[in-house]
C-alpha positions in Angstrom: 81.6 -17.9 -55.0 85.0 -16.9 -53.6 87.5 -19.6 -52.5 91.0 -19.3 -51.2 93.7 -19.7 -53.8 95.0 -22.8 -52.0 91.7 -24.5 -52.0 91.0 -23.5 -55.6 94.3 -25.2 -56.7 93.1 -28.5 -55.2 90.9 -31.0 -57.2 87.3 -30.6 -56.1 86.4 -34.2 -55.3 82.8 -34.9 -54.6 80.6 -38.0 -54.1 76.9 -38.0 -55.0 74.9 -41.0 -53.7 71.3 -41.9 -52.9 71.3 -43.9 -49.7 68.2 -43.4 -47.6 68.0 -40.7 -45.0 68.5 -43.0 -41.9 71.7 -44.3 -43.4 72.9 -40.9 -44.4 72.5 -39.6 -40.8 75.0 -42.3 -39.6 77.8 -41.1 -41.8 80.8 -39.3 -40.4 81.5 -35.8 -41.5 80.2 -32.3 -40.7 76.6 -31.6 -41.8 74.7 -28.4 -41.8 72.8 -29.7 -38.7 76.1 -30.2 -36.9 77.1 -26.6 -37.7 73.8 -25.4 -36.3 74.4 -27.4 -33.2 77.9 -25.9 -32.9 76.5 -22.3 -33.3 74.0 -23.0 -30.5 76.6 -24.7 -28.2 80.0 -26.1 -28.8 79.4 -28.4 -25.8 76.2 -29.6 -27.3 77.9 -30.2 -30.6 80.6 -32.3 -28.9 78.0 -34.4 -26.9 76.0 -35.1 -30.0 78.6 -35.4 -32.8 81.9 -36.2 -31.1 81.0 -38.3 -28.1 77.5 -39.3 -29.4 75.9 -39.3 -26.0 73.2 -36.8 -26.7 69.5 -38.0 -26.7 67.9 -38.5 -30.0 65.9 -35.6 -31.5 62.3 -36.7 -31.6 59.1 -34.8 -31.7 55.7 -34.7 -33.4 57.0 -31.8 -35.5 60.0 -33.8 -36.7 57.8 -36.7 -37.6 55.4 -34.5 -39.5 58.3 -33.0 -41.4 59.6 -36.4 -42.3 56.2 -37.5 -43.7 55.9 -34.3 -45.7 59.4 -34.9 -47.2 58.3 -38.4 -48.2 55.2 -36.9 -49.9 57.5 -34.5 -51.7 59.9 -37.3 -52.8 57.5 -39.9 -54.0 55.2 -39.9 -57.0 51.5 -39.7 -56.1 50.9 -43.4 -56.9 53.9 -44.7 -55.0 53.0 -42.5 -52.0 49.4 -43.9 -51.8 50.5 -47.5 -52.4 53.0 -47.4 -49.6 50.7 -45.8 -47.0 49.5 -48.0 -44.1 47.0 -46.1 -42.0 46.9 -47.0 -38.3 43.7 -48.4 -36.8 41.9 -46.4 -34.1 43.2 -48.6 -31.3 46.8 -47.6 -32.2 46.2 -43.9 -32.0 45.8 -41.5 -29.0 42.9 -39.0 -28.6 45.2 -36.3 -30.0 45.9 -38.2 -33.2 49.4 -39.4 -32.4 50.6 -43.0 -32.2 50.0 -44.7 -28.8 52.7 -47.0 -27.3 51.0 -49.9 -29.0 51.0 -47.9 -32.2 54.8 -47.3 -32.0 55.3 -51.1 -31.7 53.1 -51.5 -34.8 55.1 -48.9 -36.7 58.4 -50.6 -35.9 57.0 -54.0 -37.2 55.9 -52.6 -40.6 57.8 -53.7 -43.7 60.7 -51.4 -44.5 59.0 -49.7 -47.5 55.7 -49.1 -45.7 54.8 -45.7 -44.5 52.9 -46.0 -41.3 50.7 -43.0 -40.6 47.8 -42.0 -38.4 44.5 -40.6 -39.9 45.3 -37.2 -38.4 48.8 -37.2 -39.9 47.6 -38.2 -43.3 45.0 -35.4 -43.3 47.7 -32.9 -42.2 50.1 -34.0 -45.0 47.4 -33.9 -47.6 46.3 -30.4 -46.6 49.9 -29.1 -46.5 50.7 -30.7 -49.9 47.6 -29.0 -51.3 49.0 -25.8 -50.1 52.2 -26.4 -52.0 50.3 -27.1 -55.2 48.5 -23.8 -54.9 51.8 -21.9 -55.3 52.8 -21.7 -59.0 56.5 -21.1 -58.0 56.5 -24.3 -56.0 54.8 -26.2 -58.8 57.4 -25.0 -61.2 60.2 -26.3 -59.1 58.4 -29.7 -58.9 57.8 -29.8 -62.6 61.4 -28.9 -63.4 62.9 -31.3 -60.7 65.6 -33.6 -62.1 66.6 -35.2 -58.8 65.4 -35.5 -55.2 66.7 -36.7 -51.8 70.3 -37.3 -52.8 73.4 -37.0 -50.7 76.6 -35.1 -51.4 80.0 -35.6 -49.7 83.0 -33.4 -50.2 86.0 -31.8 -48.4 85.9 -28.1 -47.4 88.7 -26.3 -45.6 90.2 -29.7 -44.7 87.0 -31.1 -43.3 84.8 -33.9 -44.5 81.4 -32.4 -45.2 78.0 -33.9 -46.1 74.5 -32.7 -47.0 71.2 -34.1 -48.2 69.5 -32.1 -51.0 65.7 -32.2 -51.0 65.3 -31.4 -54.6 67.2 -30.0 -57.6 66.4 -28.6 -61.0 69.0 -28.2 -63.7 70.1 -24.8 -62.4 69.3 -24.7 -58.7 68.7 -26.6 -55.4 65.7 -26.2 -53.1 64.9 -27.3 -49.6 61.5 -28.1 -48.1 60.7 -26.5 -44.7 57.6 -26.7 -42.5 56.7 -24.0 -40.0 54.0 -23.6 -37.4 53.6 -19.9 -38.4 50.3 -19.2 -40.1 51.9 -16.4 -42.1 55.3 -17.9 -43.2 56.4 -14.9 -45.3 56.1 -12.6 -42.3 57.9 -14.9 -39.8 60.4 -16.9 -41.8 63.2 -14.3 -41.1 62.9 -15.2 -37.5 63.1 -18.9 -38.3 66.3 -18.2 -40.3 67.9 -16.8 -37.2 66.5 -19.4 -34.8 67.3 -22.5 -36.9 70.4 -21.4 -38.8 68.9 -21.5 -42.2 71.5 -19.0 -43.4 74.2 -21.5 -42.5 72.3 -24.1 -44.5 72.2 -21.8 -47.5 75.9 -21.3 -47.4 76.7 -25.0 -47.0 74.3 -26.2 -49.6 75.3 -23.5 -52.2 78.9 -24.6 -51.7 77.9 -28.3 -52.1 75.9 -27.6 -55.2 78.9 -25.9 -56.9 81.1 -28.8 -55.9 78.6 -31.2 -57.4 78.5 -29.4 -60.8 75.5 -27.0 -60.5 76.0 -23.4 -61.5 76.3 -20.8 -58.8 72.9 -19.9 -57.3 71.1 -19.1 -54.1 69.3 -22.0 -52.3 65.5 -21.7 -52.5 63.3 -22.7 -49.6 59.8 -24.0 -50.1 58.2 -23.0 -46.8 54.9 -24.7 -45.9 52.7 -23.7 -42.9 51.4 -26.6 -40.8 48.6 -24.3 -39.7 45.4 -23.8 -41.7 45.1 -22.5 -44.4 48.5 -24.0 -45.1 50.1 -21.1 -47.0 53.2 -22.0 -49.0 55.9 -19.5 -50.0 59.0 -19.9 -52.1 61.8 -17.8 -50.7 65.6 -17.2 -50.9 67.9 -15.3 -48.5 69.7 -12.1 -49.5 73.1 -12.7 -51.0 74.8 -10.6 -48.3 73.2 -12.7 -45.6 74.5 -15.9 -47.2 78.0 -14.4 -47.6 78.1 -13.5 -43.9 76.9 -17.0 -43.1 79.6 -18.5 -45.3 82.2 -16.6 -43.3 80.7 -18.0 -40.1 80.8 -21.5 -41.5 84.5 -21.2 -42.2 85.0 -19.7 -38.7 83.1 -22.6 -37.1 85.1 -25.2 -39.1 88.3 -23.6 -37.9 87.1 -23.6 -34.3 86.0 -27.2 -34.5 89.4 -28.2 -35.7 91.0 -26.4 -32.9 88.6 -27.7 -30.2 89.0 -31.2 -31.5 92.8 -31.0 -31.3 92.8 -29.8 -27.7 89.6 -31.5 -26.5 88.2 -28.2 -25.3 84.4 -28.0 -25.6 83.3 -26.3 -22.4 82.1 -22.7 -22.3 84.8 -20.1 -21.4 83.2 -19.2 -18.1 83.1 -22.8 -16.8 85.1 -23.2 -13.6 84.5 -19.7 -12.3 81.6 -17.7 -10.8 80.0 -15.4 -13.4 78.2 -12.2 -12.4 74.9 -12.1 -14.2 74.3 -9.1 -16.4 70.8 -7.6 -16.0 70.4 -5.3 -19.0 66.7 -4.4 -18.4 67.0 -3.6 -14.6 68.0 -0.4 -12.9 70.3 -0.5 -9.9 
């Protein structure tokens, strides 16, 4: 992977650690998620990551993804041992935690995994889909580490990322999707959720951490029956273009931070709306 001569001349300091995810998310530094937020809206980036006034990101889909990541991280026996299944009076008719259930969840021991019966059935079905894919099973069998954190400096910025899993020669990331046919729809997800930016950032982090140059692999799992799982990677040209955008965004963030300018360019004036699909 190309680097500027100035950056190549500097020592590539890197820190690898294994703090839990909730602690990792409190660290300073620019993450891939922050870059995705910046791509969507510099103002949104500032409110969430600079001024820290944005509302927390919560949803049933996020919770489901967190549970599946725990299933991926933990050995079978540890996963089952730590599960605490909610009683019926703690669950809504749709299978989610009720208000009383949320209080129950907050009072569980730190290592316990509180889960509803519907959530457990969903995770078990999705994990079975993973195990049906030989490419995914190969990654799991060759895995040497999982859920670890990497911090480094890139283009003068403090960076951080959290790797879902790594073999001796590559990193991979676990993704869930509500698409029943992930292979047909994942390209749209890449554009919508900025997974190309993630590939660029994680591939850079992996090299800094001592892995050979490679393309990040995504283990994509459908949350919709029959829970198809595909192992995919993005074209090299796509990742190269994304890397250029990462460096562009880092430069813009530095400039906007220096001058405190986060508003869209058309704020403060009347903007005539373009109507591309209408005839005059």
